[in-house]
Phi, psi and omega in degrees: 000129174291125177274148179295150184238133180298133187272075183291335184301336182264001179302319181305320182294316180297313182297316178302319182295312180299315181298323179293317179296321181290324176299319177295320184296336178264008177084007177258095189277125171285175176279152183301324180298329177297317177293319177297320176297315182295325180292323181292324180292323178294321174305311179297319181294328185293339181290339185275348182284144181279333179255130179297327179299320178294313183299321178296325181293321180283327174296325174294314175302323180297319178297320180292323179298324181291323178292319178296329178300324178292321179292329178291323173296325178298315178298314179298320177291323175294316180291333174274003185048041180287150179293138178053051180295334184288354170300330180290317182294320181296320181295318180295321182290322181288326180287328177292324177300314177294316175302318185290325177297327184272323187245348187304319183263003180271140186304312184299338185243012180297323177289327173294320176300316181290320179291334184252010185294343181279359180299322183296338184239025183297134182237332186218168175297325178299328179293325175296315183296317176295322180301309184295324177304312185292321179295316184297335184278350184286121177290143176240148182294151178283125185271157176232159179304146168299147183297125181295149180293144177093351180262123179255120175283138179267119183253159185286328181197158181290330179288324177297320179296317181291330183283347181236074184289160179302137181299140182282113183214154173236119180249129178275112185274318190202144168239131169244134170240124186045046173077006181250129176302135183285130178265189179299321176232120185243138181264128173238141174281123179299155177059024176233137178280130181240148172281130175243117176245143186230144177229124179232157176244127179253129186290322175198170183244120182301145182303318184261014179264130178259327180226160170238126179247126177248120186234146183279138178235134181203163173262000180291146176304136186299335181286352186265351188206161163218105179246144190277150164275145175247125180241129180242130174277166184302128183278164170261167180094196185254141180287165359284154182255131176254116187247139179228137178211165183221137175222185180249136181242142182218128167264121184275338183229155175268157178256158172278165186298328185258002182286153178284149184293158168293148180229124179234136173234135182266133175252156185238140180211132175268143187242147350301165183295343177288348181293170188306131177217161356276175178254136174278119186245126184222169179093179184281101185234010174259122181259124170254119190240127175252140182238050173291136176244089186285347177277314181282328178232073181296156177271309183243340186096356178239107193304312182299319177294318175307314180295324176295321177298316180295320178297319182292317177301318178297318181294318180291325173296318181293319179283337185078022187278343177225110187258148170054227183293338177298327179293319175300315178295319181299315184293324179297315179297313184291323177302313183292317179291325179289327172299320179294326179291321177300313181295325186294329178272323183287321188244003182047057186288334185255077184274143175075197183263134178245146173275164180296320180296322176296316180295320180294321180293324176295315183291327180295319180293320182297310185292320183296336181289339181285122184292337180279355176241299169042241188289344180282355178277123179259145176240142179056043177284144184273139179200138175053036177079001177237190180235122174284154179292301178218162174207150183229109185052039178087355180278109182290137175234109183263134184239138179223151175236124183243122182236006183272322185204159185290135184256156167236176178299320183294327178295338180289345181302335180297336181263002184287327181301311177300313180298319178305315182297326176286325177298312182298321183294334177273003180068027179252170169237018178210154176200182183233136175239124177238121185237127177267115175268099180247027176286154182299131184259143182242001185212173179294150177296157173281157174305138189301319186291341174290342179264012184239129177178185182260131171241148186235152173227113182288134180231175175252124006270347191244222178211159178246138176252130177244121177272120180258142173232117180266122179256128183263119179234183178054045186278148173286146174287136183310322179294342181268354181278000000 
């Protein structure tokens, strides 16, 4: 008889989740994206388990991590005095209500339900830390591999086999949107119909069930989306069954640059309702969908630059390098400077050689024209024994003018050390560097988005992230090249 093998390959996902919870319990909050990533890894790990009860336990923990990620965002909004910070707490309570409806009465997740029951009554950040400590302390079963194909188990009797049917489970194996596998965060263009394809594995089909229905569950307003239900009729053949279907998905409204993604989770139910219930549902079934419409609501007016800014935002969220309002302030500055960089190439606005003082005067006026920046822009603020060029809500903006040689984004690294000292003195972990390359040119300019990106400076104990914007000046006329 083939013996079960301990599924050690999934331990990293479990360990990452527990470590993140313990960090919060000790007052050291990771970024929300770190918890979302850990929950997705737990979802993926749950597909490998041979016992549905074990898979459900890990799926339940993954769901709680997503709720805790919202509580981490609540903490950041409260500390930053962001408007309507309690919307994150309300979201967490509503999502927990849905989680409890699905997992609260299931035997594998009863301990998790008991440890997390205080989510409904959270009042302070200390409550979040105690909650995470309790969830992290819940023991989870040791998983074993799903039984390999071709291995036949020897049972004592046929009657014993019939008395212990296979656990009823639905495993979400794959989501595809427009033929592309859905990642942790997927972008959809609003007001366009997209193909949504789903693949699930059903351990067995209940005798009195005629159909399996998969339905989207979300806290998003119904008027903002249209996602399909998937209905499968009873299949033929022997279990397990792998079922594939395709529907149409639509986001009816666009999101702002700083808005959180839409979140959808698919639930499973056999029909008619008198059929065997409940169903153990495992696997990656939570869709994080972003609906920026860069065509209808451009950021800078330059499509390639807009896409680069979205990439930078996603990377900063993933790293946790810019938290709460700092990320919004950083994006406002980078968007304004990136638009200026686009105009510099399109209209050759920076002709000839400029001094750093002239460049600073130009940039100050440019940023002050932005109503979302305006009076909040400070000039010559003192920091770290020096004087920053500009700053916005404490986000340092260092300006440089280079007239000796043609610059690339990588060449801007030489100015990161100075910018980092100003950032650290302001108690931040992110800042902006804007470099004007006004050296004599002998070739055509590089694409604007190639000069925009993230530069880093390692510090003790962490690191500082600098978003650099390279502005190309002193351009040659195309006819002279």
